[in-house]
C-alpha positions as CSV (number, residue, x, y, z in Angstrom):
1,X,-7.6,-31.6,-5.5
2,X,-5.2,-29.2,-5.0
3,X,-4.9,-25.5,-6.4
4,X,-1.9,-24.3,-7.8
5,X,-1.5,-20.7,-6.7
6,X,1.1,-17.3,-8.6
7,X,4.0,-16.9,-6.9
8,X,3.8,-14.0,-4.7
9,X,6.9,-12.0,-7.0
10,X,5.1,-12.5,-9.9
11,X,1.9,-10.6,-8.8
12,X,3.6,-8.5,-7.1
13,X,5.3,-7.6,-10.4
14,X,2.1,-7.5,-12.1
15,X,1.2,-4.9,-9.5
16,X,3.7,-2.4,-9.6
17,X,3.6,-2.2,-12.9
18,X,-0.4,-1.9,-13.3
19,X,-0.4,0.7,-10.8
20,X,3.0,2.3,-10.1
21,X,2.7,1.2,-6.5
22,X,6.2,0.9,-4.4
23,X,6.7,-1.2,-1.2
24,X,9.3,1.3,1.3
25,X,9.9,0.4,4.7
26,X,11.1,3.1,7.6
27,X,10.6,2.8,11.2
28,X,7.9,4.4,13.6
29,X,7.7,7.5,14.7
30,X,5.9,6.9,18.1
31,X,7.6,3.6,18.9
32,X,10.1,2.6,15.9
33,X,9.0,-1.1,14.5
34,X,9.8,-1.2,11.2
35,X,6.5,-0.5,9.5
36,X,6.4,-1.2,5.2
37,X,3.6,0.5,3.8
38,X,2.9,2.2,-0.6
39,X,3.8,4.5,-1.9
40,X,5.5,6.1,1.4
41,X,1.9,5.9,2.9
42,X,2.5,3.9,6.9
43,X,0.8,2.1,9.5
44,X,2.1,0.6,12.5
45,X,0.2,-2.6,13.2
46,X,1.9,-2.3,16.8
47,X,1.2,1.1,18.1
48,X,-1.4,2.5,15.8
49,X,0.3,5.8,15.0
50,X,-0.2,6.9,10.5
51,X,2.3,8.7,9.0
52,X,-0.4,11.8,6.8
53,X,-1.2,11.0,3.6
54,X,-0.2,13.8,1.8
55,X,3.9,12.4,3.0
56,X,3.0,10.2,0.2
57,X,5.4,10.3,-2.7
58,X,2.0,10.5,-5.7
59,X,-1.5,11.9,-5.9
60,X,-4.3,9.1,-4.1
61,X,-7.0,8.9,-6.4
62,X,-10.4,10.7,-6.3
63,X,-13.0,9.0,-5.1
64,X,-14.7,8.8,-8.6
65,X,-11.8,7.1,-9.9
66,X,-12.9,3.9,-8.0
67,X,-15.0,0.7,-9.2
68,X,-17.5,0.7,-6.6
69,X,-17.8,4.1,-6.1
70,X,-21.8,4.6,-5.5
71,X,-22.0,7.5,-8.6
72,X,-21.0,4.2,-11.0
C-alpha cells in the first residue's frame, strides 16, 4: 500500500497565501547559528535563544482567535 503526499512547495505556498506567513532567516544573537522562523520570530535549537515576540513583523492573533480556545 502506498500513500502519496503533496510536495512541500505546494503545501507551503498554500500556507503563505492563506495566512500571510513568511519564512525569514537570521543569525542567532547568542551563538551565531543560522535560524529560520515565521514573520521574524525566531528560536535557536542549538542554544535556546528566542527573540522577543514584539520583534515580529505582524500582529499576533488573540487567544480568542485560536480555534482551540476554551471559550469557544
